[in-house]
N, C-alpha and C positions, 0 to 999 in steps of 0.2 A: 528511342534513343537511350540510354543508361546516363546514370548519377553518379557522380564523384563522389567517393565515401569519404572525401576531406572538404569540399565545399558546396558539394549537393549541387552542380552544375551540370548541365547537361552537356555529353559530346557526341560526338561521330567515331566511333572506333574504326581505327586501322591497325592491318595486322604486323607493320614495322614497328610499331609503338610497344615497345615491353611493359610500360606505366598501364596503357589501355588494358592489358591483360589481366592486371592487378586489382582495376578496377578503380583507377584516377584518370582526370583528364588532361592531364600535366605531367611531365618528369619534377618539375618545382611542386606539387602535391607530394607526391610521391615521398620527396625528401624530407619532408615533414614531419612523415610518421616515424613510430619509434623501430617498425621493421628495418627502415634503412639507417638508422644510426645505429643501430644494432650491430648490422650487418659490415657498415662503415668501420666500428671498431674493430669487428675482429679482423676485417681486410687489412687495417694499419698496424696490427699485432702479427701478423703473418707476415707482412713485408720487411718487419726488423727482426723476427726470431724465427731460425728455420730449423722444420723439423718440429714445430710445436702441434700440439693434437687441444682442440678447445672446444672437442664436443662432451670431454670431461667437465669440463669445470662450470661454473653456474653462472649468472648473469653480475651477478656481484663481483665476482673473481676475474670478469672478462673485463668490466668497467676501472675497477683497481688497477689493472696491470696496463691497460688503455692509458690513465691520467699517470701513470709513474713514466711510460714512455716517451709520453707527451713534453713532460717535463723536462727529461734526460733531453732531449731533440733540441729543445730551447736554450737549456742551460749549452749547448753542445755549441750550438750555433753563436752565441754569446761569448763564448771562450775563443771561437776560431775568429772570432771579428779581435778580442783583445789583443790574440797572437799576433794577428796581421799587423796591428796597430805597434804590437811592441816591436816587431821583425824590421818594418820597413819605415815605419816611424808615419807619423800624418803631415800631409802637407800642408801647405799656409790655407788653402781654399777650403778644406774641410776643416779646418780648426778654426777658421773665421764662422762659417755658418753655423758653429754652437753657439756663437754671442749674440744669445738671442733678447736676453732682460737689458735694460738701464744702466744696469751696474757694470755689466762685464763690456757693454759698450764704449762706459765712460773709461773704465780702467784700460782700454785699450787705446783711447784717444791720450789717455795721459802719459803712458808708457813711450808711446810714440812723441809724444813731447808736442802734440796738435794744440791741447789745453791745457789750461794748468788746474791744479788739483781743489784748490780751491774759490775755481770760479764758478758761479753758478750759471748753468747753462737749461734752457727749457726743453723740453724732450724732443721736438722739433729739430730743434739745432744740433744735436746731437746725434739724431737719425740722418740728418743730412752729411754731416759731418763724417760719419761714421761711411753711410754708403759713398763718400769721395774716396777715401781710406780703401775701402773695399774693393771698389773697381780698380784702382792703380795697381792692388796686390795682385788681384786676379786677372791683368792685364785685359781688362774689358775691351770689347771689339775687336779681338784679335784679329776675325777673320777680314775686318774690313782694312787694319793695318796690313794684314798678309798679301791682297789686292792692290794698296796701293805701293806697295816694297817693290814689287815685280817695273812698277813705273816709275817712282822718284829713287829708288837707291837708300843710300843712306839720309837722304833728305826726308826720310818719312814718317819720323814725329813731327818735324815741323809744319809739313803739309798738311797731316792730320789733325794739326789744333786748328791750324789755317781755316780747313773747310769747318769743322766743327764750331769755330766761331763764328763764319759766315753764316751757316744755317740756321746757328740760333738767334743773329742780328737780324737775318732777313725774317725770321718768325716773328720778332718782336717789329720790325720795319722800322728799324732806328739806322738807314744808312751812310748819316753823317758822322758817325762814330767811327772812327780809326780801332780797326779789329787787333791791331798790333800793340795798342797800349792796354788793352782789358785783360783783368787776368781770370784765371778760372772762379776762384770765388765769391769773382763781381759778376761776372756773367749767371754763377747759380741764383745769386742773391737776385738780380734782376729779373730773373726770370719766375723766382718764387712772388715778387711783387706784382708781376703780371697775371698769375694765376689769382692772386688774393683778387684783383682787379675785374677779371674779365672772367675766367675761365668759373669759378667756383661762382661768381654772381649768375651767369647763364646757368649752371646746374640747380642752383636754389630757383629759378624762374619757371625753369621747365619742373621741377618737383610741385610749383606753386598750381601750375595749368595740369597737371596730371592729380592732383587732388580735385581741382574743380569738375573737371571731367567724369573723373572715376565714382567719388564717392560724395557728389551732390551738394560739395560747399560753394555756397555764393562767392561772387568774385569782390564782392565789399569786404564779407568775412579774412577770405584770403590776404586781402590787402595790407588789413592790421594787424595779422598773426605773426609774431617775430620770428625769426630763424629756427629756434629750437624748435617751436611747437610746428614748424611746417615740415622740417624731416622726422620729427616723431609721429604726425600725421603719413606719411608716405611710406616711413619704416611701417606702421602698422597695415597702410593698405596691403602692401607687399608681401608680410606675414597672412595676412586672410587670401589672398591670392593665390599664393605658393601651396596653403593648405587645401586647398580644394584640388591640385594634383598629384595623383597616386604617388609619381615616382617621376626624377627630373628631366630622363629620359623620352618620357612621354608613350609609355609603352612598346618602343621601336628599337630596343637596345638589341634583343637578341634577335631580330627577323630579317629577313633577306631584303635587302634592297641595293639600287640601281637604276640606269636608263633602260629603257624598251626602245630600241628602234624599229620602228614602223617599216612595214614592204610595200604596204600599200600608199601612203603618203609621206611626205618628204617631212619628216619629224620625228624627235624622240621625247618620252614623258620619263619622268621620275616614278618609281615605285617603292613601297615602302614595308611590301611584304608580298611572298610568294602568293598570298591570294587575288594581290594586286597586278602580280604578274600575270597570271591566268587569266584575267580579267580582261586585260590589255592586249594578250596573243586572240584571244576570241573577237574582241572589236576588232581588230587587224584584220581577223577573216572576214569579217561581216562588210569592213568598207568595200575590200578586194569584190567581193558577192553584189555590192550595190545595196545592202540593205539598212547603211549608215554613211549618212555625209563626211563626218569629220567629229573628233576627239578634241576637249578642250581642260583647263584647269579653270574651275569657276571661281566666282567672285566672291568673298569672305560673305560671312551673315552674321548679324550683331545678335546677342544675347546676354541674357543677365543672371546670375547666380550667386548668391550670397549679397546679394544688393553690389555687384561689381560686375559693370559693364565691361564685355569681355567678345571676342570675333573666333568664329570658327569657320573653319576651310573646310569644304566636303572633298571627297577625292577627286571625281570628276563629271564632267559633262559633256554630254554623246549627245549630236545633233540630228534629225534624219525628218526631210519633210516638211521642213521651216516650222518646227517644234524641236523640243529638247527635251531630256532627262538629266536631272543631277542625283547622282549616284554616290553613296556612302558605303563602303564594305567593312562591318564590324563585326565581331565574335557574338555568336547569340547569346554570350554569358555576360557581354559587358553591355547588353542593350537598356537594362532594365538602371545602371547606375544613374545616379542624381544628374553629374556632368552631363552626358550623352541624351538624358531625357531632357535637360535642357536645351542643349543642343536641336535635338529633333524637334521639339516644339516650336521654335524658333523658326526652323527651314521649313516647316510643315505651313505656317503661318505665313511667311512671305512666299515660299512656291508652290504650295497646294499640294496638287498631285504629281505635279513633274518633280518630286524629291521621293526617290525610294533607297531604302536599306538593304541592303545584300548580304546575307550569313553565310556560313558554311554548309546550311540545307543547300543552297544554290550551287556554291562553287563546288562541291564535289558530286551533286546529282546531274545535271544536264543544262550546264550555265549556258550554252547556246542556245537550247530552248528558251529557257528563262527570259533573255536579253531580246529575243523576238517577241516573247510576249509581251514583254515591254514597250516595246517598238510598235508593235499592233500588226504584225505580219503572223 
């Protein structure tokens, strides 16, 4: 098996992959090379300047020309946006979205005589009042109003307010209050007080439980901690946990995914890559042949990495002759990663010989034969 020039990982060559011919395991590795970057710059120039010959130009000249064209394209796009705003004018919605900081929000509220200029108001109150005004200007919940308009006609605004107040009061479980006497500002204040008493309190206890279970803090110490300390500890725990993961998409962003519908049994199963789809197709054939009885989603396995307790979900569980095997499909280059090593170690400890890892070596050779060996046929 050849090694990649960039990451030095082994890979199986495929004729349809141009990057493999150049000596790279994937197109991502090839894009990191200077050769690709230089080729991209030349293509960028050729698309914008017709009948240009770049063979006689040096690498420095190509770089300078690329940067000049890039800056011109950025200026052009900005000037086009400015021209559109000048000709058509900005609508109220786009103008409101630019009011990001506190001073602009406060100026907007004073201009519309919602608050006094000399009045001292907290940031939370400014955001709340600004949100109410913003929703009224942008015609918030327009789809709901359009749907009610077909039923109630001219009484739309009255019916909409009645439903909104009723839903809010049912949420607070205050059925004895007459909803016709409550203004929008009053029930917004009621909601804010309710959240402070109940919702945020539950979030704090949830964070405290997380700290006790995951970071090893005793219950007595957690109960003595102030609110700020609990939030700080929880934030640090989440930062440590996310740093262990390479990407937020968990490696499945560019792979094929979907549901495979079995022909042999009345069920469907979700796959997260083309390799998993190939595996499910072979399992479907073996169930029809009578070599395998069933396939299921296995239970999670607990493991520890960096002092943090986590859960690992293997891919598949095949059942045959009152036995089972838990299968994990993983690229060969990712097996030696720290997080996968911790997962596989815990799986081996819990399942012993019933846990098996399948790589591209088995997928692209003879997968049916490899599965039959696992089954013992």
